[in-house]
OpenMM code with the backbone's topology and positions (N, CA, C; nanometers):
from openmm import Vec3, app, unit

residues = "MET ASN VAL ASP VAL ASN ALA ILE PHE GLN ILE ALA GLY ILE GLY ILE ILE ILE ALA MET ILE HIS THR VAL LEU LYS GLN MET GLY LYS GLU ASP MET ALA HIS TRP VAL THR VAL ILE GLY PHE VAL VAL VAL LEU PHE MET VAL VAL SER MET LEU ASP ASN LEU PHE LYS GLU ILE LYS THR ILE PHE LEU PHE GLN".split()
positions = [
    Vec3(1.4470, 0.1745, -1.4101),
    Vec3(1.2798, 0.1506, -1.3109),
    Vec3(1.1575, 0.0346, -1.4148),
    Vec3(1.1204, -0.0171, -1.3550),
    Vec3(0.9845, -0.0914, -1.4305),
    Vec3(0.8537, -0.0695, -1.3415),
    Vec3(0.8252, 0.0780, -1.4322),
    Vec3(0.6677, 0.1437, -1.3472),
    Vec3(0.5791, -0.0128, -1.3777),
    Vec3(0.5233, -0.0607, -1.2979),
    Vec3(0.4478, -0.2271, -1.3121),
    Vec3(0.2859, -0.1805, -1.2680),
    Vec3(0.2007, -0.2080, -1.3919),
    Vec3(0.1013, -0.2066, -1.3561),
    Vec3(0.0383, -0.2860, -1.2012),
    Vec3(0.1085, -0.3874, -1.2194),
    Vec3(0.0530, -0.5259, -1.1174),
    Vec3(0.0421, -0.3865, -0.9767),
    Vec3(0.1617, -0.3630, -0.9568),
    Vec3(0.1813, -0.3158, -0.8149),
    Vec3(0.0253, -0.2241, -0.7842),
    Vec3(0.0157, -0.1330, -0.9285),
    Vec3(-0.1396, -0.0763, -0.8776),
    Vec3(-0.2502, -0.1583, -0.8344),
    Vec3(-0.2486, -0.2229, -0.9311),
    Vec3(-0.3963, -0.3742, -0.8648),
    Vec3(-0.3370, -0.4001, -0.7436),
    Vec3(-0.2300, -0.4437, -0.6788),
    Vec3(-0.1987, -0.4993, -0.5886),
    Vec3(-0.2378, -0.3863, -0.4784),
    Vec3(-0.2221, -0.2287, -0.5151),
    Vec3(-0.2564, -0.1626, -0.3774),
    Vec3(-0.4359, -0.1394, -0.3996),
    Vec3(-0.4993, -0.1307, -0.5005),
    Vec3(-0.5797, -0.1678, -0.4834),
    Vec3(-0.7027, -0.2751, -0.4744),
    Vec3(-0.6343, -0.3548, -0.4513),
    Vec3(-0.6732, -0.5372, -0.4448),
    Vec3(-0.6395, -0.5101, -0.2591),
    Vec3(-0.5669, -0.4667, -0.2141),
    Vec3(-0.5361, -0.4298, -0.0256),
    Vec3(-0.6663, -0.3638, -0.0315),
    Vec3(-0.6462, -0.2341, -0.1088),
    Vec3(-0.7357, -0.1503, -0.0229),
    Vec3(-0.9215, -0.1896, 0.0109),
    Vec3(-0.9544, -0.3305, -0.0999),
    Vec3(-1.0489, -0.3271, -0.1563),
    Vec3(-1.1057, -0.4528, 0.0152),
    Vec3(-1.0039, -0.5713, -0.0109),
    Vec3(-0.9650, -0.6480, 0.1571),
    Vec3(-1.0103, -0.5809, 0.2342),
    Vec3(-0.9021, -0.4812, 0.2549),
    Vec3(-0.8880, -0.4209, 0.3817),
    Vec3(-1.0929, -0.3811, 0.3969),
    Vec3(-1.1342, -0.2989, 0.3288),
    Vec3(-1.2559, -0.2516, 0.3135),
    Vec3(-1.3656, -0.3279, 0.3388),
    Vec3(-1.3698, -0.4516, 0.3052),
    Vec3(-1.4413, -0.5524, 0.2995),
    Vec3(-1.4383, -0.6469, 0.4505),
    Vec3(-1.3164, -0.6312, 0.5027),
    Vec3(-1.3091, -0.7137, 0.6145),
    Vec3(-1.3700, -0.5670, 0.7500),
    Vec3(-1.3152, -0.4623, 0.7321),
    Vec3(-1.3707, -0.3368, 0.8292),
    Vec3(-1.4646, -0.3349, 0.8251),
    Vec3(-1.5703, -0.3750, 0.6966),
    Vec3(-1.7320, -0.3906, 0.6983),
    Vec3(-1.7862, -0.4914, 0.7953),
    Vec3(-1.7367, -0.6228, 0.7376),
    Vec3(-1.7768, -0.7176, 0.8532),
    Vec3(-1.7691, -0.7397, 0.9914),
    Vec3(-1.6214, -0.6765, 1.0197),
    Vec3(-1.6028, -0.6544, 1.1641),
    Vec3(-1.6977, -0.5415, 1.2133),
    Vec3(-1.6872, -0.4397, 1.1385),
    Vec3(-1.7670, -0.3098, 1.2016),
    Vec3(-1.9433, -0.3853, 1.2115),
    Vec3(-2.0234, -0.4291, 1.1496),
    Vec3(-2.1268, -0.5149, 1.1437),
    Vec3(-2.1223, -0.5835, 1.2587),
    Vec3(-2.0415, -0.6853, 1.2853),
    Vec3(-2.0108, -0.7610, 1.4307),
    Vec3(-2.0070, -0.7144, 1.5803),
    Vec3(-1.9499, -0.5836, 1.5344),
    Vec3(-1.9705, -0.4949, 1.6905),
    Vec3(-1.8127, -0.5018, 1.7124),
    Vec3(-1.7214, -0.5226, 1.6696),
    Vec3(-1.5839, -0.5785, 1.6558),
    Vec3(-1.5193, -0.3900, 1.5806),
    Vec3(-1.5744, -0.3245, 1.6829),
    Vec3(-1.5332, -0.1882, 1.5747),
    Vec3(-1.3782, -0.1629, 1.6208),
    Vec3(-1.3006, -0.2036, 1.7718),
    Vec3(-1.1733, -0.1201, 1.7416),
    Vec3(-1.0938, -0.2618, 1.6868),
    Vec3(-1.0936, -0.3690, 1.6423),
    Vec3(-1.0407, -0.4573, 1.5437),
    Vec3(-1.0599, -0.4197, 1.4133),
    Vec3(-1.1917, -0.3532, 1.3809),
    Vec3(-1.1971, -0.3038, 1.2461),
    Vec3(-1.0863, -0.1538, 1.2138),
    Vec3(-1.0596, -0.1536, 1.3275),
    Vec3(-0.9512, -0.0058, 1.3029),
    Vec3(-0.8553, -0.0582, 1.2763),
    Vec3(-0.7757, -0.1172, 1.3586),
    Vec3(-0.6611, -0.1980, 1.3417),
    Vec3(-0.6258, -0.2581, 1.2601),
    Vec3(-0.7331, -0.3338, 1.1913),
    Vec3(-0.7319, -0.3809, 1.0567),
    Vec3(-0.6833, -0.2845, 0.9031),
    Vec3(-0.7733, -0.1412, 0.9481),
    Vec3(-0.7355, -0.0355, 0.8324),
    Vec3(-0.6046, 0.0043, 0.8992),
    Vec3(-0.5288, -0.0225, 0.9775),
    Vec3(-0.4840, 0.0901, 1.0157),
    Vec3(-0.3428, 0.0198, 0.9426),
    Vec3(-0.3444, -0.1331, 0.9606),
    Vec3(-0.2571, -0.2791, 0.9368),
    Vec3(-0.2431, -0.2394, 0.7774),
    Vec3(-0.3327, -0.2874, 0.6811),
    Vec3(-0.3627, -0.2363, 0.6050),
    Vec3(-0.2738, -0.1071, 0.5205),
    Vec3(-0.2812, -0.0082, 0.6089),
    Vec3(-0.1923, 0.1697, 0.5376),
    Vec3(-0.0947, 0.1599, 0.5747),
    Vec3(-0.0669, 0.0896, 0.6847),
    Vec3(0.0686, 0.0584, 0.6642),
    Vec3(0.1470, -0.0717, 0.5647),
    Vec3(0.0747, -0.1131, 0.5361),
    Vec3(0.1399, -0.2361, 0.4267),
    Vec3(0.1274, -0.1713, 0.3552),
    Vec3(0.0398, -0.0876, 0.2424),
    Vec3(0.0469, 0.0081, 0.1383),
    Vec3(0.1649, 0.1071, 0.1122),
    Vec3(0.1509, 0.1611, 0.2867),
    Vec3(0.2534, 0.2473, 0.2390),
    Vec3(0.4220, 0.2108, 0.2541),
    Vec3(0.4188, 0.1126, 0.3060),
    Vec3(0.5477, 0.0169, 0.2806),
    Vec3(0.5704, 0.0132, 0.1276),
    Vec3(0.4739, -0.0326, 0.0699),
    Vec3(0.5356, -0.0609, -0.0932),
    Vec3(0.5067, 0.0528, -0.1549),
    Vec3(0.4504, 0.1987, -0.0908),
    Vec3(0.4403, 0.3258, -0.1643),
    Vec3(0.5844, 0.3641, -0.1689),
    Vec3(0.6512, 0.3638, -0.0468),
    Vec3(0.7892, 0.4241, 0.0232),
    Vec3(0.9075, 0.3736, -0.0378),
    Vec3(0.8919, 0.1691, -0.0586),
    Vec3(1.0010, 0.1042, -0.1775),
    Vec3(0.9464, 0.1653, -0.2837),
    Vec3(0.8192, 0.1972, -0.3384),
    Vec3(0.8550, 0.2713, -0.4959),
    Vec3(0.9004, 0.4291, -0.4897),
    Vec3(0.8731, 0.4417, -0.4349),
    Vec3(0.9431, 0.5902, -0.4059),
    Vec3(1.0932, 0.5584, -0.3778),
    Vec3(1.1153, 0.5480, -0.3152),
    Vec3(1.3402, 0.5269, -0.3292),
    Vec3(1.3430, 0.4379, -0.4827),
    Vec3(1.3074, 0.3225, -0.5078),
    Vec3(1.3110, 0.3162, -0.6421),
    Vec3(1.3281, 0.4307, -0.7226),
    Vec3(1.2277, 0.5486, -0.7029),
    Vec3(1.2425, 0.6275, -0.8258),
    Vec3(1.3288, 0.7130, -0.8036),
    Vec3(1.3552, 0.7186, -0.6553),
    Vec3(1.4603, 0.8682, -0.6152),
    Vec3(1.6041, 0.7791, -0.6912),
    Vec3(1.6234, 0.6755, -0.6903),
    Vec3(1.7532, 0.6113, -0.7284),
    Vec3(1.7851, 0.6185, -0.8682),
    Vec3(1.6358, 0.5507, -0.9117),
    Vec3(1.6693, 0.5970, -1.1152),
    Vec3(1.6921, 0.7492, -1.0918),
    Vec3(1.6388, 0.8655, -1.0587),
    Vec3(1.6907, 0.9833, -1.0655),
    Vec3(1.7657, 1.0472, -1.0913),
    Vec3(1.8561, 0.9355, -0.8976),
    Vec3(2.0094, 0.9645, -0.8717),
    Vec3(2.0905, 0.9168, -1.0001),
    Vec3(2.0612, 0.7876, -1.0467),
    Vec3(2.1660, 0.7503, -1.1217),
    Vec3(2.1525, 0.8480, -1.2847),
    Vec3(1.9958, 0.8985, -1.3068),
    Vec3(1.9913, 0.9645, -1.4269),
    Vec3(2.1119, 1.1138, -1.4439),
    Vec3(2.0613, 1.2359, -1.3223),
    Vec3(2.1139, 1.2994, -1.3574),
    Vec3(2.2866, 1.3286, -1.2854),
    Vec3(2.3533, 1.1716, -1.2277),
    Vec3(2.4607, 1.1856, -1.2006),
    Vec3(2.5312, 1.0608, -1.2854),
    Vec3(2.4583, 1.0417, -1.3898),
    Vec3(2.5370, 0.9857, -1.4793),
    Vec3(2.6655, 0.8588, -1.4342),
    Vec3(2.5310, 0.7635, -1.3313),
    Vec3(2.6037, 0.6577, -1.2941),
    Vec3(2.6026, 0.5449, -1.3850),
] * unit.nanometer
topology = app.Topology()
chain = topology.addChain("A")
for resn in residues:
    res = topology.addResidue(resn, chain)
    for name in ("N", "CA", "C"):
        topology.addAtom(name, app.Element.getBySymbol(name[0]), res)
């Protein structure tokens, strides 16, 4: 498993972009859309983290089961 710093920067970049979009939409008075954008951004990051955790558990499994 190759832990990549790029993944951390991708997650941070998604967070910054989502925060900016949320702020703009909220100032425009579209708070419901702002909340949906935040939820969608959270789900995208959650899928990225789950994928990384899956890779981590696979790596741990191969280490301890000597496969």
